C-alpha positions as MATLAB code, in Angstrom:
seq = 'MRAAKAGALRAERDNKQRWIWDGDDLDRWAAQRPEPENKAEPEAAPPALWVELSEAKERAARAEGERDGLRVALTQAEKRAESAEAETARLREAAERRGRGWWPFR';
ca = [
      87.974  115.155  114.359;
      84.414  115.609  115.581;
      84.041  118.627  113.300;
      85.326  116.615  110.334;
      82.922  113.778  111.094;
      80.070  116.283  111.395;
      80.981  117.792  108.006;
      81.971  121.213  109.363;
      85.587  120.765  108.219;
      87.097  119.080  105.201;
      90.079  116.844  105.815;
      91.959  114.309  103.728;
      94.682  111.846  104.507;
      98.006  111.906  102.724;
     100.063  108.865  101.763;
     101.639  108.792  105.292;
      98.174  108.600  106.890;
      98.417  112.159  108.273;
      95.411  114.448  108.170;
      95.499  117.447  105.836;
      93.043  120.177  106.767;
      91.778  122.860  104.432;
      93.138  126.145  105.851;
      90.173  128.316  104.805;
      87.673  125.887  106.343;
      89.751  125.704  109.515;
      89.842  129.513  109.861;
      86.090  129.791  109.213;
      85.332  127.021  111.692;
      87.586  128.555  114.387;
      85.914  131.971  113.948;
      82.442  130.446  114.398;
      83.325  128.587  117.565;
      82.448  130.270  120.851;
      85.364  131.458  122.967;
      86.249  129.070  125.787;
      85.472  130.298  129.252;
      88.545  131.711  130.928;
      88.723  130.512  134.489;
      91.588  132.586  135.850;
      90.712  131.910  139.482;
      90.659  128.314  140.690;
      87.493  127.137  142.290;
      87.441  127.472  146.052;
      87.673  124.204  147.924;
      84.503  123.216  149.731;
      84.503  124.030  153.460;
      84.312  120.329  154.313;
      87.701  119.816  152.678;
      89.225  122.605  154.760;
      87.879  120.995  157.935;
      89.196  117.601  156.881;
      92.580  119.123  156.041;
      92.891  120.851  159.414;
      91.926  117.626  161.224;
      94.532  115.692  159.238;
      97.169  118.280  160.141;
      96.259  117.963  163.833;
      96.495  114.164  163.664;
      99.880  114.422  161.950;
     101.162  116.824  164.621;
     100.001  114.462  167.404;
     101.625  111.499  165.671;
     104.901  113.412  165.315;
     104.801  114.315  169.019;
     104.152  110.699  169.954;
     106.994  109.575  167.678;
     109.383  112.034  169.320;
     108.327  110.865  172.786;
     108.854  107.235  171.807;
     112.271  108.088  170.394;
     113.294  109.652  173.738;
     111.930  106.666  175.682;
     113.818  104.258  173.419;
     117.071  106.165  173.906;
     116.606  106.065  177.689;
     115.809  102.331  177.612;
     118.914  101.667  175.526;
     121.060  103.566  178.043;
     119.538  101.578  180.951;
     120.161   98.314  179.083;
     123.793   99.241  178.432;
     124.213  100.178  182.087;
     122.669   96.885  183.231;
     124.915   94.906  180.870;
     127.979   96.733  182.170;
     126.931   96.047  185.792;
     126.336   92.366  184.992;
     129.783   92.061  183.409;
     131.367   93.779  186.417;
     129.621   91.425  188.871;
     130.628   88.341  186.872;
     134.261   89.401  186.847;
     134.168   90.007  190.598;
     132.580   86.591  191.206;
     135.117   84.809  188.995;
     137.978   86.493  190.870;
     136.578   85.189  194.133;
     136.255   81.749  192.542;
     132.812   81.127  193.904;
     130.742   81.867  190.810;
     127.432   83.647  191.129;
     126.014   81.801  194.097;
     127.717   82.993  197.278;
     126.795   79.892  199.395;
     128.745   76.941  198.010;
];
């Protein structure tokens, strides 16, 4: 479209508002254009990005280790809580069988 506006290519619109390009002009224009640069290899990332990436990986590894440690601690706390609840239920049953309730000095 820039080439058409600049007058390098001729183009007309048809009755459906589509552009019709003159084939000879298009071939001539394409032959005159310089070849685009072929960048087969991607640009290397700046060293600062590599440093930042390695630091982010280290932080992620530490966070995963902390998460795993917290998961183990939570599992242990849940087991202790279940054990304490079972002991409490056992003591209540024993107290009710004796008929004295929780307080031994009535």
